[in-house]
C-alpha positions in Angstrom: 0.0 0.0 0.0 2.7 2.5 1.0 5.5 1.3 -1.4 5.5 4.5 -3.6 5.5 6.8 -0.5 8.2 4.7 1.2 10.4 4.9 -1.9 10.1 8.7 -2.1 10.7 9.3 1.6 13.6 6.8 1.6 15.3 8.7 -1.2 14.8 12.0 0.7 16.3 10.6 3.9 19.2 9.0 1.9 20.2 12.5 0.9 20.3 13.6 4.5 22.0 10.8 6.3 25.7 10.5 6.4 26.3 14.2 6.1 28.2 16.0 8.8 26.0 19.0 9.0 22.7 20.4 7.6 21.9 24.0 6.8 18.4 25.4 7.2 18.3 25.5 3.4 19.0 21.7 3.3 16.1 21.1 5.7 13.7 23.3 3.8 14.6 21.4 0.5 13.9 18.1 2.3 10.6 19.4 3.6 9.5 20.3 0.0 10.3 16.8 -1.2 8.4 15.3 1.7 5.4 17.6 1.0 5.4 16.5 -2.7 5.7 12.8 -1.7 2.7 13.1 0.6 0.5 14.9 -2.0 1.4 12.3 -4.6 0.4 9.7 -2.1 -3.1 11.3 -2.1 -2.9 12.7 1.4 -5.4 15.5 1.9 -3.9 18.9 1.4 -4.9 20.3 4.8 -3.3 17.3 6.5 -0.1 17.8 4.5 0.2 21.4 5.4 -0.3 20.7 9.2 2.2 17.8 9.0 5.0 19.8 7.2 4.5 22.8 9.4 4.9 20.7 12.5 7.9 18.8 11.2 9.7 21.9 9.9 9.2 23.7 13.2 11.2 21.0 15.0 13.6 20.2 12.1 15.1 23.7 11.7 15.9 23.9 15.4 19.5 24.5 16.4 19.6 21.1 18.2 19.0 19.3 14.9 21.1 21.4 12.5 24.1 21.2 14.8 23.5 17.6 15.8 26.2 15.0 15.1 23.7 13.0 13.1 21.1 15.6 11.8 19.8 13.3 9.2 18.8 10.7 11.7 17.3 13.4 13.9 15.0 14.5 11.1 14.0 10.9 10.3 12.9 10.6 14.0 11.0 13.8 13.8 9.2 12.7 10.7 8.5 9.3 12.3 7.0 10.9 15.4 4.9 13.3 13.3 3.6 10.3 11.3 2.7 8.5 14.5 0.8 11.5 15.8 -1.0 11.9 12.4 -2.1 8.3 12.6 -3.4 8.6 16.2 -0.5 8.6 18.5 1.3 5.8 20.4 -1.4 5.8 23.1 -4.4 5.4 20.8 -6.5 2.4 21.9 -7.7 0.2 19.0 -9.6 -2.2 21.2 -13.4 -2.5 20.9 -15.7 -1.4 23.7 -17.7 -4.4 24.7 -20.5 -3.4 27.1 -22.7 -5.7 29.1 -24.1 -8.4 26.9 -25.5 -8.2 24.3 -23.1 -5.5 23.1 -23.9 -4.2 19.6 -21.4 -3.4 16.9 -22.8 -1.6 13.9 -21.0 -1.8 10.6 -21.4 1.1 8.2 -20.0 1.9 4.8 -20.5 2.1 1.1 -21.3 -0.9 -1.1 -18.1 -2.6 -2.3 -16.0 -1.4 0.7 -15.6 -4.9 2.1 -18.2 -4.3 4.9 -19.7 -7.8 4.9 -16.4 -9.6 4.6 -15.0 -7.4 7.4 -18.1 -8.4 9.5 -17.1 -12.0 9.1 -13.4 -11.3 9.9 -14.4 -9.3 13.1 -16.7 -12.1 14.2 -13.9 -14.6 13.9 -11.6 -12.4 15.9 -14.1 -11.9 18.7 -14.8 -15.6 18.8 -11.3 -16.9 18.8 -9.3 -14.2 20.6 -11.9 -12.7 22.9 -13.9 -15.9 23.5 -17.2 -14.1 22.7 -20.4 -15.7 21.6 -21.3 -13.8 18.5 -24.5 -13.3 16.5 -24.4 -11.8 13.0 -27.4 -10.1 11.4 -27.6 -8.7 7.9 -29.7 -5.6 7.5 -29.0 -5.3 3.8 -32.4 -5.9 2.2 -31.4 -4.5 -1.2 -28.2 -6.1 -2.4 -29.0 -9.5 -4.0 -27.8 -12.4 -1.8 -26.3 -10.1 0.8 -28.0 -11.9 3.6 -27.0 -15.3 2.3 -23.4 -14.1 1.9 -23.3 -13.2 5.6 -24.9 -16.5 6.6 -22.2 -18.3 4.7 -19.4 -16.3 6.3 -21.0 -17.0 9.8 -20.8 -20.7 9.1 -17.2 -20.4 7.9 -16.0 -18.7 11.1 -18.3 -20.8 13.4 -20.7 -18.2 14.7 -24.5 -17.9 14.5 -26.4 -15.8 12.0 -29.9 -14.5 12.4 -32.4 -16.5 10.4 -33.5 -14.7 7.2 -37.1 -13.6 6.9 -37.8 -12.2 3.5 -39.6 -8.8 3.3 -38.6 -7.5 6.7 -37.4 -3.9 7.0 -33.9 -3.2 8.3 -35.2 -1.7 11.5 -37.3 -4.8 12.2 -34.4 -7.1 11.6 -32.3 -5.0 14.1 -35.1 -5.4 16.7 -35.3 -9.1 16.1 -31.5 -9.5 16.3 -31.4 -7.7 19.7 -34.3 -9.9 21.0 -32.7 -13.1 19.8 -29.3 -12.1 21.4 -30.9 -11.5 24.8 -32.9 -14.7 24.8 -30.0 -16.9 23.6 -27.2 -15.3 25.7 -25.0 -13.8 23.0 -22.2 -11.6 24.1 -22.0 -9.5 20.9 -24.3 -8.7 18.0 -22.8 -7.4 14.8 -25.2 -5.6 12.5 -24.1 -5.4 8.9 -26.1 -2.5 7.5 -26.9 -1.8 3.9 -24.6 0.2 1.6 -24.9 2.0 -1.7 -22.4 2.7 -4.4 -22.7 6.4 -3.5 -24.0 8.2 -0.5 -27.8 8.9 -0.5 -30.3 10.2 1.9 -32.4 7.0 2.1 -29.4 4.9 3.2 -28.3 7.5 5.7 -31.7 7.9 7.2 -32.1 4.1 7.5 -28.7 3.8 9.2 -29.6 6.6 11.6 -32.8 4.8 12.6 -31.0 1.5 13.1 -28.4 3.3 15.4 -31.3 4.7 17.5 -32.9 1.3 17.9 -29.7 -0.7 18.6 -27.7 1.9 20.6 -24.4 0.3 19.5 -21.4 0.4 21.8 -19.2 0.6 18.6 -20.2 2.0 15.2 -17.4 1.2 12.7 -17.1 2.8 9.3 -15.6 0.4 6.8 -13.7 2.2 4.0 -11.8 1.0 1.0 -8.2 2.4 1.3 -7.8 2.3 -2.5 -10.5 4.9 -3.0 -8.2 7.8 -2.0 -9.8 11.1 -1.2 -13.3 9.8 -1.8 -12.9 7.6 1.3 -12.0 10.8 3.3 -15.2 12.5 2.1 -17.3 9.4 2.8 -15.9 9.3 6.3 -16.8 13.0 6.9 -20.4 12.4 5.7 -21.0 9.3 7.7 -19.4 11.0 10.8 -22.0 13.8 10.5 -25.0 11.4 10.6 -23.9 8.4 12.7 -22.2 8.0 16.2 -19.0 6.6 14.6 -16.5 5.3 17.1 -13.8 4.0 14.7 -12.6 3.2 11.2 -11.7 0.0 9.5 -9.6 0.3 6.3 -9.8 -2.5 3.9 -7.6 -3.7 1.0 -4.5 -2.4 2.8 -2.5 -5.0 0.8 -3.5 -3.3 -2.5 -1.2 -1.1 -4.7 -3.0 2.2 -4.0 -1.1 5.3 -2.8 -2.2 5.0 0.9 -3.3 8.6 1.3 -6.6 7.7 2.7 -5.1 5.8 5.6 -3.0 8.8 6.4 -5.8 11.4 6.0 -8.8 9.8 7.5 -7.6 9.8 11.1 -6.5 13.4 10.9 -9.7 14.6 9.1 -12.3 12.8 11.2 -10.5 12.5 14.5 -11.7 8.9 14.7 -9.3 6.1 15.7 -8.4 3.5 13.1 -9.3 0.2 14.7 -8.4 -2.4 12.2 -6.8 -2.9 8.8 -8.2 -5.4 6.4 -5.7 -7.5 4.4 -6.7 -9.9 1.7 -9.9 -12.0 1.4 -9.1 -14.7 4.0 -11.1 -14.4 7.2 -8.0 -14.1 9.4 -6.9 -11.1 7.5 -7.8 -8.4 10.0 -5.0 -6.7 11.8 -5.2 -4.4 14.8 -4.0 -1.0 13.8 -1.0 0.4 15.6 0.2 3.9 14.6 3.8 3.3 15.5 4.0 0.1 13.5 2.4 1.6 10.3 4.8 4.7 10.6 7.7 2.3 10.8 6.6 0.5 7.6 6.1 3.8 5.8 9.7 4.9 6.6 11.1 1.5 5.7 11.9 0.5 9.2 9.7 -2.5 9.1 7.4 -3.9 11.7 9.3 -6.5 13.7 6.8 -6.6 16.5 3.9 -7.6 14.2 6.2 -10.2 12.6 7.0 -11.7 16.0 3.3 -11.7 16.9 2.4 -13.4 13.6 5.0 -16.0 14.2 3.7 -16.6 17.7 0.1 -17.0 16.5 1.0 -19.4 13.7 3.5 -21.5 15.6 2.2 -24.9 16.6 3.5 -25.5 20.1 3.4 -29.3 19.9 5.3 -29.4 16.7 7.8 -26.9 18.1 8.3 -29.1 21.2 8.9 -32.2 19.0 11.4 -30.2 17.0 13.1 -29.1 20.2 13.6 -32.6 21.3 15.0 -33.6 18.0 17.3 -30.6 18.0 18.6 -31.5 21.4 19.8 -34.8 19.8 21.2 -33.1 16.8 18.5 -34.3 14.5 16.8 -32.3 11.8 15.4 -34.2 8.8 13.7 -33.2 5.6 10.2 -33.5 7.1 11.3 -30.9 9.7 12.6 -28.8 6.9 9.3 -29.1 5.0 7.4 -28.1 8.1 9.5 -24.9 8.4 8.6 -24.1 4.8 4.9 -24.5 5.6 5.3 -22.3 8.6 6.8 -19.6 6.4 3.8 -19.7 4.0 1.3 -19.5 7.0 3.1 -16.3 8.0 2.3 -14.7 4.7 5.0 -16.0 2.5 8.1 -14.1 1.4 6.1 -11.0 0.3 4.2 -10.7 3.6 7.2 -11.2 5.7 9.4 -8.9 3.7 6.9 -6.0 4.1 7.5 -6.2 7.9 11.3 -6.4 7.8 13.6 -3.3 8.1 15.2 -2.5 4.8 12.3 -4.2 3.0 12.8 -2.2 -0.2 16.4 -3.4 -0.7 15.5 -7.0 0.2 12.5 -6.9 -2.3 14.8 -5.6 -5.0 17.3 -8.4 -4.3 14.5 -10.9 -4.4 13.2 -9.6 -7.7 16.8 -9.6 -9.1 17.2 -13.3 -8.1 13.7 -14.1 -9.6 12.5 -15.2 -6.2 8.9 -15.3 -5.0 6.6 -17.5 -3.0 6.6 -20.1 -5.9 10.2 -20.9 -4.7 8.9 -22.1 -1.4 6.1 -24.2 -3.0 8.7 -25.8 -5.4 10.9 -26.7 -2.5 8.0 -28.3 -0.7 7.0 -30.2 -3.9 10.6 -31.5 -4.1 10.5 -32.8 -0.6 7.0 -34.3 -1.1 8.4 -36.3 -4.1 10.7 -38.2 -1.8 9.9 -41.4 0.1 9.4 -41.3 3.8 12.7 -43.1 4.3 14.5 -40.7 2.1 13.1 -37.7 4.0 14.2 -39.3 7.3 17.7 -40.2 5.9 18.8 -37.7 3.3 22.2 -39.5 3.0 20.3 -42.1 0.9 19.7 -39.6 -1.9 22.2 -40.7 -4.5 22.3 -39.5 -8.2 19.6 -41.8 -9.5 17.2 -41.0 -6.6 17.7 -37.3 -7.2 16.8 -37.7 -10.8 13.6 -39.6 -9.9 12.7 -36.9 -7.3 13.3 -34.1 -9.9 11.0 -35.9 -12.4 8.4 -36.3 -9.8 8.4 -32.7 -8.8 8.8 -31.4 -12.4 12.1 -29.6 -11.7 15.7 -29.9 -12.8 18.1 -32.0 -10.7 19.9 -28.8 -9.7 16.8 -27.6 -7.9 16.9 -30.9 -5.8 20.5 -30.3 -5.1 19.8 -26.8 -3.8 17.1 -28.0 -1.5 19.4 -30.7 -0.1 22.2 -28.1 0.4 19.9 -25.8 2.2 18.7 -28.6 4.5 22.3 -29.5 5.2 23.2 -25.9 6.2 20.2 -25.7 8.4 20.8 -29.1 10.0 24.3 -28.0 10.8 23.1 -24.8 12.4 20.4 -26.7 14.4 23.1 -29.0 15.8 25.2 -26.0 16.9 22.2 -24.6 18.8 22.3 -27.6 21.1 20.1 -28.1 24.1 17.7 -25.4 25.2 17.8 -23.4 22.0 14.2 -24.0 21.0 12.8 -23.3 24.4 14.4 -19.9 24.5 13.0 -19.2 21.0 9.5 -20.3 21.9 9.6 -18.1 25.0 10.7 -15.1 22.8 7.9 -15.7 20.4 5.2 -16.0 23.0 4.7 -19.7 22.3 5.0 -20.4 26.0 2.5 -17.6 26.9 4.8 -14.8 27.8 3.6 -11.2 27.9 3.4 -8.8 25.0 5.9 -6.7 26.9 8.4 -9.5 26.7 7.7 -9.9 23.0 8.2 -6.2 22.4 11.5 -6.3 24.3 12.7 -9.2 22.2 11.6 -7.4 19.0 13.4 -4.2 20.1 16.6 -6.2 20.8 16.3 -7.8 17.3 15.7 -4.5 15.6 18.6 -2.9 17.5 21.0 -5.5 16.1 20.2 -4.5 12.6 17.0 -6.3 12.0 18.6 -9.5 11.0 15.4 -11.5 11.2 13.5 -13.5 13.7 15.9 -15.2 16.1 15.6 -19.0 16.3 13.7 -19.6 13.1 16.6 -20.7 11.0 19.8 -18.8 10.2 22.7 -18.5 12.5 22.4 -14.7 12.1 18.7 -14.6 12.5 17.1 -16.0 9.4 13.5 -17.0 8.6 12.0 -20.5 8.9 13.6 -23.1 6.7 15.8 -20.7 4.7 19.3 -21.8 5.6 21.9 -20.2 7.8 24.3 -18.0 5.8 24.8 -15.9 2.7 21.3 -14.6 2.1 19.3 -11.5 1.4 19.7 -8.3 3.3 17.2 -8.1 6.2 17.4 -11.7 7.3 16.4 -14.1 4.6 19.6 -16.2 4.2 20.0 -19.3 2.1 17.4 -18.9 -0.6 18.3 -20.3 -4.0 19.9 -17.7 -6.2 20.4 -15.1 -3.4 23.9 -13.8 -3.1 25.1 -11.9 -0.1 25.6 -8.2 -0.7 
């Protein structure tokens, strides 16, 4: 989403860092470049003006210009201003859940991803907050809208209000509240109707529903790819409904990202969640500091650590720990590490959270590497017999040719996978006893606090962002990707990657 803006800002900062001193003229030139970058990213003009004024006021100060590292000082000032623009470090993205049944009302235009987001939110409340959730569709106009929500409810394992054709949205809302009280639901999520554009009938209906339901949260779902239109939509909805927060969808798209930066500043409403992809687990809690870090190319190590902790199977990790303590690491273990990497979002998803992501992505593109590499590696391992996976030493030339034919690859690809496995097995042996236990603790796999996770992430980032410790790579590589000679930012050992 922010790639173009990140590229522009990175080039500005590259011109500032490494210089012994900066004049006020240098700072002003940098501010002009940042202003243009924000405008090109479709950030609202009033927001840009306030941002530049605030940054420039601090950046032209004597403490910065005469600093030993003025470039780094300016980057920090820009970072802090971005965090403030996005809501500040202390902004609370959590949902307010009142005494049951608590009502969450979803509002937004048609096509913004409102119904899908309703399903994602229900899944999150059920699995993370242990809430009993009821979904109710109030969209009586869009064909199959109610059926779509019922299907999503089934997919995430929550209840949906039975459909009665011909009912008005207000009557459905009343029925949903009554059903929730009688059946002991903790949360009711009302998916209201949308239109392709704002109109009075839709807004009046939404207002009436809000009066009946008295929601504890009224979330506006907006498509981040619609740019300034999304900002205007937020303003109009905020005038008519008791909005309590924003959800920005399609944050994994290739838009310019200005809506995400503008909406919080224009409406004053907190951004609660970011929608990523179509999968029902693609709803991330918004954190201003983390998003600012991504925009400035610093990555988001804490989110990466949390994602690893969520996806890691504790039982499998414990089994691997026992094998490691004996110096064992076979090709089945290697394949499991590859699957773990894909669960965490693949190379692309992980690289977006790593410091120096731009350079690493460029290196990946130059080496023709993408998530297909991981799938090919897994296919190669799957073409081996169980005995061969357990004892790679059995893989002579004829067996390798057979495996290559089975996986539809050249023998050289099989050799690369075996070499990567050998490197990782050697590293695992060096880690010895107790290595995995420490890693699991760091990743939250043993139930440690978020503060401990943050401390670990900070230590990792402070050492140059070399990658997640303990997931492969003697210098901090990612799962299943070898131990040396890899991409900048902590992806060592991938085929075709050369250390720079």
